[in-house]
N, C-alpha and C positions, 0 to 999 in steps of 0.2 A: 504494500500500500504506500502511496506517495505521501510524504509528510508536507504539510503546508508551511510556506515561508512565514515569518513572524510579523510582517508589516503589510497587512491587507488594506485595500482602499475600495471605495464604492464607485462604480461606473454606471451611468445611465445609458442603456442600450439605445442606439440611434437607428433610424429607418433601415439602412442597408447593412448593418452590422451582422456578422455571423460569429458563432462560437469559435470556429477555427481561425477566423480573422482576428478576433480579440486575443486569442492565444498567441498568435504570431506577433501581433502589435505590441503586446506587453511581455513577450518572451516568457510565457508561462505555459506549461504543459496543459493541453486541453482537459485532460482528466483531473488535474488539480482544480481548474475552474469549475468543472462539473461537481466535484466533491464539495467544494466550498459553498456551492449554491444548491445542492441537492437536485441536480439536473440529471435525468435519466437518459435523454437522447441528445439531439443537437438543436432543438427548438428554443429560440429566445425571441422576445418580443420587444418592439420599440417602446420605450418608456419604462421598461422593467429595470430595476436596479440590481446589479450583480456585484458581488464581492470579488475583487481581483486580488488573489493572494500572492503578491509579489513584494520582494524586498527592494524598495525604491532606492535604497542607498547604493545598490550594485546593479540594478536593472534599469534600462531606459527603453522607451518605445522604439520600435524599428524606424529607421529614417523615412520609410515610405508611408508611415502612419499619417492618416488624415486627422485634422483637428476634430475634437469631440468635447464632451463635457465630463468633468470629473467632480464628484462631490467631495469637498474638502473635509478632512477629519480634524479634530481639535489639535492634534500634534503635528499636522502638516506644515511644511515650510516650502518656500518657492523652490529650493534646491531638491526637495523630495518629490515635488510634483513635476 
């Protein structure tokens, strides 16, 4: 079983997002995102808030990532986002 990184954040799913696209964008294994959000398949819906379990101190979105929305947590800083 995959262990979850210790610095998750919330992401609001946009219209054309896919689970595999988010996994690539945030450099997180798709199964880790599924586990963190209790997702059984590949279906996600626009407006849904997902927990992205990524260590923001060491991971950055892929350069090809398109702008999106991130809900900011209490302990977030600009460097972490």
